[in-house]
BAFI-822703 format. One line per field, with one value per residue (C-alpha): residue in one letter; y, z, x. Coordinates in steps of 0.2 Angstrom, whole numbers, plus 2048, in hexadecimal, padded with zeros to 3 digits. Example, Ala and Ser with C-alpha at 12.3 -4.5 7.8 and 13.67 -1.06 7.14 Angstrom:
BEGIN
residuo <- c(A  S);
y <- c(7EA  7FB);
z <- c(827  824);
x <- c(83E  844);
***
This chain:
BEGIN
residuo <- c(M  V  S  T  R  R  S  F  I  G  G  S  A  A  A  V  A  G  L  A  G  C  L  T  T  S  S  S  E  S  D  A  D  A  T  G  S  G  G  G  D  A  E  T  Y  E  V  G  Y  R  D  F  Q  T  N  I  E  A  T  A  F  P  D  M  L  Y  F  Y  C  V  Q  S  G  W  M  N  W  P  S  L  M  Q  S  F  E  D  S  Y  G  V  A  V  H  D  D  D  R  S  S  G  E  A  L  Q  H  M  R  S  H  S  N  N  M  T  H  S  G  Y  N  G  G  Y  T  Y  G  I  V  A  R  N  E  G  F  T  Q  A  Y  K  P  Q  G  W  D  K  V  P  D  S  L  K  T  D  D  G  H  V  T  A  T  R  R  V  T  T  A  V  T  Y  R  K  D  I  Y  E  E  R  G  L  D  E  P  T  T  W  E  D  L  L  Q  P  E  L  M  Q  D  L  A  L  Q  T  P  Q  A  A  V  G  L  A  A  A  L  S  I  N  N  A  R  G  G  S  M  N  D  L  Q  P  V  I  D  Y  Y  E  R  I  Q  E  G  G  A  E  F  T  D  N  F  L  A  Q  F  S  R  G  E  Y  A  T  F  I  R  Y  D  Y  S  G  L  D  L  K  Y  N  N  D  E  V  A  E  E  N  V  G  V  A  L  L  G  G  E  N  G  N  K  G  A  L  N  M  P  Y  G  Y  A  L  L  E  G  A  P  N  P  A  A  G  K  L  F  M  D  Y  V  L  S  L  E  G  Q  Q  Q  F  L  D  A  Y  V  R  P  I  R  S  S  E  L  E  L  P  E  E  F  I  D  P  A  E  Y  D  R  T  E  F  Q  V  D  Y  G  Q  L  V  D  Q  Q  E  D  I  I  Q  E  I  T  R  G  A  N  I);
y <- c(7A7  7AD  7A7  7B3  7B4  7C3  7BA  7B4  7C6  7CD  7C1  7C4  7D7  7D5  7CA  7D7  7E5  7DB  7D7  7E9  7EF  7E3  7E9  7FB  7F8  7ED  7F3  7E2  7DE  7D3  7E1  7EC  7E9  7EC  7FC  807  7FD  806  80B  805  813  810  822  822  819  816  818  819  80F  813  825  829  820  82B  82B  833  838  833  844  84A  840  847  840  83E  83B  841  836  838  82A  81F  81A  80D  802  7FD  7F3  7EF  800  7FF  7F1  7FA  80A  802  7F8  807  811  802  801  814  81D  827  826  828  832  829  833  82F  834  82E  830  83D  847  846  84D  85B  85F  860  86C  877  876  877  886  87E  86B  863  851  849  83C  835  823  81E  81A  819  824  831  831  834  842  84A  847  850  85F  861  85B  84D  84B  83D  82F  81D  812  803  7F5  800  7F4  7E7  7F1  7ED  7FB  7FE  802  80F  81F  81F  830  828  833  826  813  806  7FC  7F0  7EB  7E7  7E2  7E8  7DB  7D9  7D3  7CC  7C4  7B2  7AF  7BD  7B7  7A6  7AD  7B6  7A7  7B0  7A8  7AF  7BD  7B9  7C8  7DA  7D7  7CC  7DB  7E3  7D7  7E1  7D6  7DC  7EE  7F2  7F1  7F3  7FF  806  816  824  826  834  826  81B  80C  813  818  806  7FF  80B  806  7F3  7F5  7FF  7F3  7E4  7EC  7F0  802  80A  819  822  81B  81C  81B  808  80C  81C  812  805  811  819  808  802  813  811  800  807  805  812  81C  81D  81C  814  803  7F6  7F7  7F7  7E7  7DF  7E2  7DC  7ED  7EC  7DB  7DF  7EC  7EF  7F3  7E9  7D6  7D9  7E3  7D3  7C7  7D1  7D3  7C0  7BA  7C8  7CE  7CA  7D1  7C5  7B2  7AD  7A2  7B0  7BA  7B8  7C1  7C0  7C7  7CC  7CB  7D1  7C6  7C7  7C1  7D2  7D3  7DD  7DE  7EC  7E9  7FA  7FE  808  811  820  82F  83B  84D  85D  868  859  85F  84F  848  83C  833  832  82A  81D  81A  817  80B  801  800  7F8  7ED  7DA  7DD  7EB  7E2  7D3  7DD  7E2  7CF  7CB  7D5  7CD  7DC  7D6  7DF  7E5  7D9  7CA  7BF  7BF  7BA  7AB  7AF  7A9  79B  7A5  7B0  7AE  7A1  7A6  7A0  7AD  7BA  7B4  7B4  7C6  7D0  7DE  7ED  7FE  809  812  821  824  822  830  83B  838  835  846  846  834  838  847  83F  830  83B  847  83A  82E  83D  836);
z <- c(799  7AA  7AF  7B8  7BE  7B3  7A7  7B5  7BD  7AC  7AA  7BC  7B9  7A9  7B2  7C0  7B4  7AB  7BB  7C2  7B1  7B4  7C6  7C1  7B8  7C6  7D5  7DD  7EF  7EB  7E4  7F3  7F7  7E6  7DE  7D6  7D8  7CC  7CD  7BC  7B3  7AC  7AF  7C1  7CF  7E1  7EC  7FF  80E  819  81D  80F  802  7F3  7E0  7D5  7C3  7B6  7AE  7BE  7BA  7B4  7A6  7B3  7C5  7D0  7E0  7EA  7E9  7DD  7D1  7C6  7CD  7DD  7E5  7D4  7D2  7BF  7BE  7C9  7C0  7B0  7B5  7BE  7AD  7A3  7AE  7B1  7A4  7B0  7AF  7BF  7BF  7C2  7D1  7D5  7E6  7F8  806  80E  7FE  7FC  80D  809  7F9  802  80E  800  7F7  805  7FE  7ED  7EE  7DE  7E2  7E7  7F3  7FC  7FB  805  816  822  830  823  81F  831  832  822  82C  83B  831  829  817  817  817  81D  811  814  804  801  80B  819  825  820  826  837  844  848  836  832  83B  842  839  828  824  822  81D  81B  80B  80C  817  814  81F  81E  816  80D  7FB  7F5  7E6  7EB  7DD  7E2  7F4  7EF  7E5  7F5  800  80A  813  812  81F  82E  839  837  83D  82E  823  82C  822  817  808  80B  810  800  7F4  800  7FB  806  807  813  821  818  80E  817  811  817  828  82A  827  834  841  83D  83F  84E  856  852  85B  86A  867  868  861  870  86D  85B  85E  859  847  846  84B  83E  830  834  833  823  81A  81F  817  807  808  7FF  803  7F2  7EC  7DB  7DC  7D4  7C3  7CB  7D6  7C6  7BE  7CE  7D2  7E3  7EB  7F9  7FC  80B  807  809  808  7F8  7F0  7F0  7EC  7DD  7D7  7D9  7D0  7C5  7BE  7AD  7B1  7BF  7C0  7CE  7D6  7D7  7E2  7F5  801  814  824  830  843  851  857  869  863  860  852  843  835  837  830  828  822  813  80F  808  80B  801  802  808  7F9  7ED  7DB  7D6  7E5  7DC  7D2  7E2  7EB  7DD  7DC  7EF  7EE  7E0  7E9  7F8  7EE  7ED  7DB  7DF  7EF  7E4  7D9  7E8  7EC  7DA  7DF  7F0  7F9  808  805  814  80F  80D  818  80A  7FD  7F9  7FD  7F0  7F6  7F1  801  80E  81B  828  835  830  833  844  847  841  83F  84B  84C  854  85D  84D  857  85F  84F  847  856  855  843  83D  84C  849  837  83B  849  83E  82F  839  844  836  82A  81D);
x <- c(83C  836  825  819  807  804  7F9  7EE  7ED  7E9  7DA  7D5  7D5  7CB  7BE  7BD  7BA  7AC  7A4  7A4  79C  78E  78B  789  779  771  767  764  767  775  77F  77E  790  797  79E  792  782  777  764  760  768  779  77F  779  783  77E  78D  791  78D  77D  77C  788  77F  77B  778  785  783  790  78E  798  7A7  7B7  7C2  7D0  7CE  7DD  7DF  7EF  7FC  7F1  7FF  807  815  80E  7FF  7F8  7F1  7F3  7E6  7DA  7DC  7D9  7C9  7C2  7C4  7BD  7AE  7AA  7B3  7BE  7D0  7DA  7EA  7FA  7FF  812  815  817  80B  816  817  804  802  80E  805  7F4  7FB  802  7F1  7E5  7DC  7DA  7DA  7E0  7DC  7CB  7D2  7E1  7E8  7F7  7FE  7EF  7F7  7FC  7E9  7E5  7F1  7E8  7D8  7DE  7E4  7D3  7D7  7CA  7B7  7AC  7A7  7A4  7A5  79C  7A4  7A9  7A1  7AD  7BC  7C2  7BE  7D0  7D4  7C7  7C1  7B0  7AC  7B0  7BE  7CC  7C9  7D7  7D6  7E5  7F3  806  814  826  832  843  844  854  85D  85F  86B  876  876  87A  889  88F  88C  87F  870  85E  85C  851  855  85A  86B  86E  86D  87C  888  894  88E  87D  87E  888  87A  86A  85D  84E  843  844  837  82E  825  819  823  833  82B  825  837  83E  831  834  847  845  839  844  853  849  844  832  82A  831  843  848  85B  85C  856  861  870  86B  869  879  882  87A  87E  890  88F  888  875  86C  85B  852  840  845  84E  843  84C  85D  858  852  863  86C  873  86A  86A  85E  850  844  832  822  81E  813  821  82C  81F  818  82A  82D  81E  818  828  830  841  847  844  838  845  851  846  844  839  83C  833  841  841  84D  85B  853  842  83B  82F  835  828  81B  80A  805  7F3  7F0  7E0  7D8  7CD  7C2  7C9  7C1  7BE  7C0  7BE  7B5  7AD  7A1  7AE  7B9  7AB  7A8  7BB  7BB  7AC  7B5  7C6  7BC  7B1  7B6  7BA  7C6  7CD  7D1  7DD  7E7  7E8  7EE  7FE  800  7F9  7EE  7DE  7D4  7C6  7D2  7C7  7BA  7C7  7D2  7E5  7F2  7FD  80C  80A  818  815  809  815  822  815  812  824  828  818  813  807  809  7FC  7F7  7F0  801  809  7FE  802  815  817  81F  82B  830  834  83E  847  84C  851  85B  863  869  86D  861);
***
């Protein structure tokens, strides 16, 4: 039988939900940083940070809250969605789409916004802000977020950070006589390319992978030829661009996939389909010492014309509360308030992050993002 941490996570989520429920009925100073710290009335909640602090009424809540890209299957959102519903009686729609798809949907529904908030790649949120789709709102805990990972006007706030990584089947690698990959060059072996899966740069996770490979191979945001050449080569070797590969990985149909560190760690420790010892997670660099693991922030924004702004604000407060942040951590996602929480020992060795991890100028990425995506997509014929 495969052992997992699922029972621990379930207990943690239950405890979190119970704690959040208690906090909603208290107005004490100690609750000031907790979601929905109430004013003594169980149906009234105090939300927001400083100038954005306001009271909202539960009578304004919908049965279902629509928030872009809050979906089951990643970053432990199911636990967050369930505990939020248990605490406040508001279900959160399972919104299965990428950050890029969310942005396109906003553009096509700008005159009749269907969702109250955006959740996804931080730079995609900045693009949405720049195009006028977001409104200002600073949730409780906003002051705990680093200045570089939130906009001064309160339009976009990062809630967690993840790093590009490779997840692989250790048992299959051993059968093929392959070593653990340490550089992106290692993935160019025919035995690895033949059943390698990754996502296109239209998705935030795919864009992060592309920029990771490009940096490792000596490129920059102004020189994308290294990753274009790389993508052409791995496709010739059998690699596939696809959004859905976790089930195939579990069955051994894909031996390697490129996503984020948390994706592999969550699969390794919280999945019943593959034995823990058969899953490896690696951060990759370049052969010349270049770093090859982009650290990418994810965050959220309240949308202009939100159909349910009150519930949207409460949900944003909950996600940024320590209770909400802990649930990211349960799935090995590094929450933006991780310094206030205890990190699991199963995380990748910090020395590997030092060896491989890098950041980019997120402002420059926002300015060039659409062009970067198009150049890679066209150049590599994805």
